[in-house]
C-alpha positions in Angstrom: 15.9 -27.3 -15.3 14.8 -28.6 -11.9 16.4 -27.2 -8.8 18.1 -29.7 -6.4 16.2 -30.6 -3.4 17.5 -29.5 0.0 19.1 -32.0 2.4 16.1 -32.1 4.6 12.7 -32.0 2.9 10.6 -28.9 3.8 7.7 -31.3 4.8 9.7 -32.2 7.9 10.1 -28.5 9.0 7.9 -26.7 11.5 4.9 -24.9 9.9 6.2 -21.4 10.9 9.7 -20.0 11.2 11.9 -17.0 10.5 15.6 -17.0 9.4 18.2 -14.4 8.5 20.3 -15.3 5.5 23.6 -13.7 4.7 26.6 -14.5 2.5 30.1 -14.2 3.9 33.4 -15.1 2.3 31.6 -16.9 -0.6 29.5 -19.1 1.8 26.0 -18.8 3.1 25.0 -18.4 6.7 21.4 -19.1 7.9 20.4 -18.1 11.4 17.1 -19.2 12.9 15.4 -16.1 14.3 12.1 -17.7 15.5 10.8 -21.2 15.5 7.2 -20.1 15.4 7.3 -16.9 13.2 5.4 -15.0 15.8 7.7 -12.0 15.8 6.3 -8.7 14.8 7.5 -6.9 11.7 9.8 -4.4 13.5 11.7 -7.3 15.1 12.2 -8.8 11.7 13.3 -5.4 10.2 15.9 -5.0 13.0 17.2 -8.5 12.2 18.3 -7.1 8.8 20.9 -4.9 10.5 21.8 -1.4 9.4 21.4 -0.4 5.8 24.6 0.1 3.9 26.5 -2.5 6.0 29.6 -4.0 4.5 27.8 -7.2 3.3 27.1 -7.5 -0.4 24.6 -8.6 -1.4 22.7 -7.5 1.6 21.3 -10.1 4.0 17.6 -10.9 4.0 15.0 -12.2 6.4 12.6 -15.0 5.3 9.5 -15.8 7.3 7.2 -18.7 6.6 3.8 -18.3 8.3 1.8 -21.5 8.9 3.1 -22.9 5.5 0.5 -20.6 3.8 2.7 -17.8 2.7 6.2 -16.4 3.1 7.7 -12.9 3.4 11.2 -11.7 2.4 12.7 -8.4 3.7 15.9 -7.0 2.4 17.7 -3.6 2.3 17.7 -2.0 -1.1 19.2 1.2 -2.5 19.2 4.1 -0.1 18.5 1.9 2.9 14.8 1.3 2.0 13.5 -2.1 2.8 12.5 -4.3 -0.2 9.6 -6.6 0.6 8.1 -9.6 -1.1 5.1 -11.6 0.1 4.3 -14.9 -1.7 0.6 -14.3 -1.4 -0.6 -10.7 -0.9 -4.2 -11.9 -0.3 -3.1 -13.3 3.2 -4.0 -10.1 4.9 -6.2 -11.9 7.5 -2.9 -13.0 9.1 -1.2 -10.3 11.2 2.2 -10.4 9.6 0.7 -10.5 6.1 -1.4 -7.5 6.8 1.5 -5.6 8.4 3.8 -6.2 5.4 1.2 -5.3 2.8 0.2 -2.1 4.7 3.7 -0.9 5.6 5.2 -1.4 2.1 2.2 -0.5 0.1 2.2 -3.9 -1.7 -0.3 -4.5 -4.5 -1.1 -7.9 -5.9 1.0 -8.9 -8.9 -1.4 -10.7 -11.2 1.3 -11.4 -13.9 1.6 -15.2 -14.0 -1.0 -15.7 -11.2 -3.9 -18.1 -11.3 -7.5 -17.2 -12.2 -9.3 -19.3 -9.6 -10.3 -17.6 -6.4 -8.6 -20.2 -4.2 -5.1 -19.2 -5.1 -3.4 -16.0 -4.0 -0.8 -13.9 -5.8 2.7 -12.7 -5.0 3.2 -9.0 -4.2 6.0 -6.6 -3.7 9.5 -6.9 -5.1 9.9 -10.0 -7.2 13.5 -8.9 -8.0 14.5 -9.2 -4.3 16.9 -12.0 -5.2 18.2 -10.7 -8.5 21.5 -9.7 -7.0 21.9 -13.3 -6.0 21.2 -14.6 -9.5 17.4 -15.3 -9.2 15.6 -12.6 -11.2 11.8 -12.0 -11.1 11.2 -14.0 -14.3 12.8 -17.1 -12.6 11.2 -16.4 -9.2 7.6 -15.9 -10.5 7.0 -19.6 -11.4 8.1 -20.7 -8.0 5.9 -18.3 -6.0 2.9 -19.0 -8.3 3.1 -22.8 -8.2 -0.2 -24.1 -6.9 1.3 -27.4 -5.9 3.8 -26.0 -3.4 3.3 -24.8 0.2 5.2 -21.7 1.2 8.0 -23.6 3.0 8.5 -25.7 -0.2 8.7 -22.5 -2.3 11.4 -21.2 0.1 13.2 -24.5 -0.1 13.2 -24.3 -3.9 14.5 -20.7 -3.8 17.3 -21.8 -1.4 18.2 -24.6 -3.7 18.5 -22.3 -6.7 20.6 -19.8 -4.7 22.8 -22.4 -3.1 21.9 -22.3 0.6 19.5 -25.3 0.8 21.7 -27.3 3.2 22.2 -24.3 5.5 18.5 -23.6 5.5 17.6 -27.2 6.3 20.1 -27.3 9.1 18.8 -24.1 10.7 15.0 -24.8 10.3 15.1 -28.6 10.7 17.3 -28.4 13.9 
């Protein structure tokens, strides 16, 4: 089953950006945090808000860096931050290195490619499971060799139901 495409194709979006995504009253809210994704990791962590807040499922932050990889941060049980990076080999990029180091992320080779040109996802592939996108459904998206990182995020947004809100925030 193919996911619907967002209202504005990811190819028209800027190459780097960060958003905070939350669900309130049954609807999604997407807030642009940075148009260039140059924020440091602590800034993005603060954008999550306090752990244990009233929102369920908890909000998350998505960062796309130069269309090469994306990062998702979200509070988990006990207030710990759950982290996913679409390509754990992107450690030459400042944000990628910070995320991999801070959260002790290892490369997830399950479902990844054998050629040296393609990286692998790392971290919590169940980060969207509370929203209805478990790891087994997320893995094919983040290991697709024909998608840029922003296109992967657009597919995730379409599957979860906030594609239009994402397009409006990032494409604005």
